[in-house]
LODO-20147 format. One record per residue (C-alpha): residue number from 0; x, y, z. Coordinates in steps of 0.5 Angstrom, whole numbers, plus 2048, in hexadecimal, padded with zeros to 3 digits. Example, Ala and Ser with C-alpha at 12.3 -4.5 7.8 and 13.67 -1.06 7.14 Angstrom:
# LODO-20147
@resi->0&xx->819&yy->7F7&zz->810
@resi->1&xx->81B&yy->7FE&zz->80E
# end
This chain:
# LODO-20147
@resi->0&xx->820&yy->870&zz->82E
@resi->1&xx->820&yy->868&zz->830
@resi->2&xx->81B&yy->866&zz->835
@resi->3&xx->81E&yy->863&zz->83C
@resi->4&xx->81D&yy->85C&zz->83A
@resi->5&xx->822&yy->85D&zz->834
@resi->6&xx->827&yy->861&zz->838
@resi->7&xx->82D&yy->85D&zz->83B
@resi->8&xx->82D&yy->85C&zz->842
@resi->9&xx->832&yy->85B&zz->847
@resi->10&xx->833&yy->855&zz->84C
@resi->11&xx->82F&yy->859&zz->852
@resi->12&xx->829&yy->85A&zz->84E
@resi->13&xx->829&yy->853&zz->84B
@resi->14&xx->829&yy->850&zz->852
@resi->15&xx->824&yy->855&zz->854
@resi->16&xx->81F&yy->854&zz->84E
@resi->17&xx->820&yy->84C&zz->84F
@resi->18&xx->820&yy->84B&zz->856
@resi->19&xx->827&yy->848&zz->856
@resi->20&xx->82D&yy->84A&zz->859
@resi->21&xx->833&yy->84C&zz->856
@resi->22&xx->838&yy->847&zz->857
@resi->23&xx->832&yy->842&zz->855
@resi->24&xx->832&yy->845&zz->84E
@resi->25&xx->83A&yy->845&zz->84E
@resi->26&xx->83A&yy->83D&zz->850
@resi->27&xx->835&yy->83C&zz->84A
@resi->28&xx->839&yy->840&zz->845
@resi->29&xx->83F&yy->83B&zz->847
@resi->30&xx->83A&yy->835&zz->846
@resi->31&xx->836&yy->837&zz->840
@resi->32&xx->83B&yy->839&zz->83A
@resi->33&xx->835&yy->83B&zz->836
@resi->34&xx->834&yy->841&zz->83B
@resi->35&xx->839&yy->847&zz->839
@resi->36&xx->838&yy->84E&zz->83C
@resi->37&xx->83C&yy->853&zz->839
@resi->38&xx->842&yy->855&zz->83D
@resi->39&xx->845&yy->85C&zz->83D
@resi->40&xx->84B&yy->85F&zz->841
@resi->41&xx->84C&yy->85D&zz->848
@resi->42&xx->848&yy->856&zz->846
@resi->43&xx->841&yy->859&zz->847
@resi->44&xx->83C&yy->855&zz->844
@resi->45&xx->836&yy->858&zz->840
@resi->46&xx->831&yy->853&zz->83E
@resi->47&xx->82D&yy->854&zz->837
@resi->48&xx->826&yy->853&zz->837
@resi->49&xx->827&yy->84C&zz->834
@resi->50&xx->82C&yy->84A&zz->83A
@resi->51&xx->826&yy->84C&zz->83F
@resi->52&xx->821&yy->848&zz->83B
@resi->53&xx->826&yy->842&zz->83B
@resi->54&xx->827&yy->843&zz->843
@resi->55&xx->81F&yy->843&zz->844
@resi->56&xx->81F&yy->83C&zz->840
@resi->57&xx->825&yy->83A&zz->844
@resi->58&xx->821&yy->83C&zz->84B
@resi->59&xx->81B&yy->839&zz->849
@resi->60&xx->81E&yy->832&zz->847
@resi->61&xx->822&yy->832&zz->84E
@resi->62&xx->81D&yy->835&zz->853
@resi->63&xx->816&yy->834&zz->850
@resi->64&xx->817&yy->82D&zz->84D
@resi->65&xx->81C&yy->82B&zz->851
@resi->66&xx->822&yy->829&zz->84C
@resi->67&xx->829&yy->828&zz->84E
@resi->68&xx->82E&yy->82C&zz->84B
@resi->69&xx->830&yy->826&zz->847
@resi->70&xx->829&yy->825&zz->845
@resi->71&xx->829&yy->82C&zz->842
@resi->72&xx->82F&yy->82B&zz->83F
@resi->73&xx->82D&yy->825&zz->83B
@resi->74&xx->826&yy->829&zz->839
@resi->75&xx->82B&yy->82F&zz->836
@resi->76&xx->82F&yy->82A&zz->832
@resi->77&xx->829&yy->826&zz->82F
@resi->78&xx->823&yy->82B&zz->82F
@resi->79&xx->828&yy->831&zz->82E
@resi->80&xx->828&yy->838&zz->831
@resi->81&xx->822&yy->83B&zz->82D
@resi->82&xx->81D&yy->836&zz->831
@resi->83&xx->820&yy->838&zz->838
@resi->84&xx->81F&yy->83F&zz->836
@resi->85&xx->818&yy->83D&zz->834
@resi->86&xx->816&yy->83A&zz->83A
@resi->87&xx->819&yy->840&zz->83E
@resi->88&xx->814&yy->845&zz->83A
@resi->89&xx->80E&yy->840&zz->83B
@resi->90&xx->810&yy->840&zz->843
@resi->91&xx->811&yy->848&zz->843
@resi->92&xx->80A&yy->848&zz->83F
@resi->93&xx->807&yy->844&zz->844
@resi->94&xx->809&yy->848&zz->84A
@resi->95&xx->807&yy->84E&zz->847
@resi->96&xx->800&yy->84B&zz->846
@resi->97&xx->800&yy->849&zz->84D
@resi->98&xx->802&yy->84F&zz->850
@resi->99&xx->7FC&yy->853&zz->853
@resi->100&xx->7FE&yy->85A&zz->852
@resi->101&xx->7FA&yy->85F&zz->84F
@resi->102&xx->7FC&yy->866&zz->84C
@resi->103&xx->803&yy->869&zz->84E
@resi->104&xx->805&yy->863&zz->852
@resi->105&xx->7FF&yy->864&zz->857
@resi->106&xx->7FD&yy->85D&zz->85B
@resi->107&xx->7F6&yy->85C&zz->859
@resi->108&xx->7F1&yy->859&zz->85F
@resi->109&xx->7F0&yy->851&zz->85F
@resi->110&xx->7E9&yy->84F&zz->85E
@resi->111&xx->7E8&yy->849&zz->862
@resi->112&xx->7E2&yy->844&zz->861
@resi->113&xx->7DC&yy->843&zz->866
@resi->114&xx->7E0&yy->83C&zz->868
@resi->115&xx->7E6&yy->840&zz->869
@resi->116&xx->7E3&yy->845&zz->86D
@resi->117&xx->7DF&yy->840&zz->871
@resi->118&xx->7E5&yy->83D&zz->873
@resi->119&xx->7E9&yy->843&zz->875
@resi->120&xx->7E3&yy->845&zz->879
@resi->121&xx->7E3&yy->83E&zz->87D
@resi->122&xx->7EB&yy->83F&zz->87E
@resi->123&xx->7EA&yy->846&zz->881
@resi->124&xx->7E5&yy->844&zz->886
@resi->125&xx->7E9&yy->83E&zz->888
@resi->126&xx->7EF&yy->843&zz->889
@resi->127&xx->7EA&yy->848&zz->88D
@resi->128&xx->7E8&yy->842&zz->891
@resi->129&xx->7F0&yy->840&zz->893
@resi->130&xx->7F1&yy->847&zz->894
@resi->131&xx->7EC&yy->848&zz->899
@resi->132&xx->7EE&yy->841&zz->89C
@resi->133&xx->7F5&yy->844&zz->89D
@resi->134&xx->7F3&yy->84A&zz->8A0
@resi->135&xx->7EF&yy->847&zz->8A5
@resi->136&xx->7F5&yy->842&zz->8A7
@resi->137&xx->7F9&yy->849&zz->8A7
@resi->138&xx->7F4&yy->84C&zz->8AC
@resi->139&xx->7F4&yy->846&zz->8B0
@resi->140&xx->7FB&yy->845&zz->8B1
@resi->141&xx->7FC&yy->84C&zz->8B3
@resi->142&xx->7F7&yy->84B&zz->8B8
@resi->143&xx->7FA&yy->845&zz->8BB
@resi->144&xx->801&yy->849&zz->8BB
@resi->145&xx->7FE&yy->84F&zz->8BE
@resi->146&xx->7FB&yy->84A&zz->8C4
@resi->147&xx->802&yy->847&zz->8C5
@resi->148&xx->805&yy->84E&zz->8C6
@resi->149&xx->800&yy->850&zz->8CB
@resi->150&xx->801&yy->849&zz->8CF
@resi->151&xx->808&yy->84A&zz->8CF
@resi->152&xx->808&yy->851&zz->8D1
@resi->153&xx->803&yy->84F&zz->8D7
@resi->154&xx->807&yy->849&zz->8D9
@resi->155&xx->80D&yy->84E&zz->8D9
@resi->156&xx->80A&yy->854&zz->8DD
# end
C-alpha cells in the first residue's frame, strides 16, 4: 500500500496542506506551465507528489523569498523544475525541524531563558499596576456618579 505522501491528492487536500487557497493553486497552474496536475472526469484535479513538491517550491519563492510571478517563471526556465522542487523540499524539512511537536502531535511546552522569564515577570507586574489603577478609577467614578444621583434626587424632592 503506498504511503500517504505518494498518493494523489485533490485540490482541497493540497490547499489545506500548503496553506494556499484553491483559486491560487488554479492561478499558479495558468502561470506556471510546468505544473500539470492530472485531470479526471468533470475537470477534477489530482496532484502527484512531484506536483506538490513543485508547488511547495513556488510557494516558498513567492511568499517567503518575495519573488514575483515573472521572477519564479525565470527561475523555472533557467534553473529548471528540479531546483524549485529541491527548494520546496528544503523548506518543508526546515519547517518540520522547527515544529515543536512531540509524539502524537502534542505541543511540547516552550522553555524560556532566565532573561525571558524576568522580562515576562516585569510585564506582568506592570499589567497588575495598570489594572489596580483602572479599578481604582472605576471605584472613584462610581462614587462620583452615586454622589451626583443623590444630589439630583435631593434637589427634586
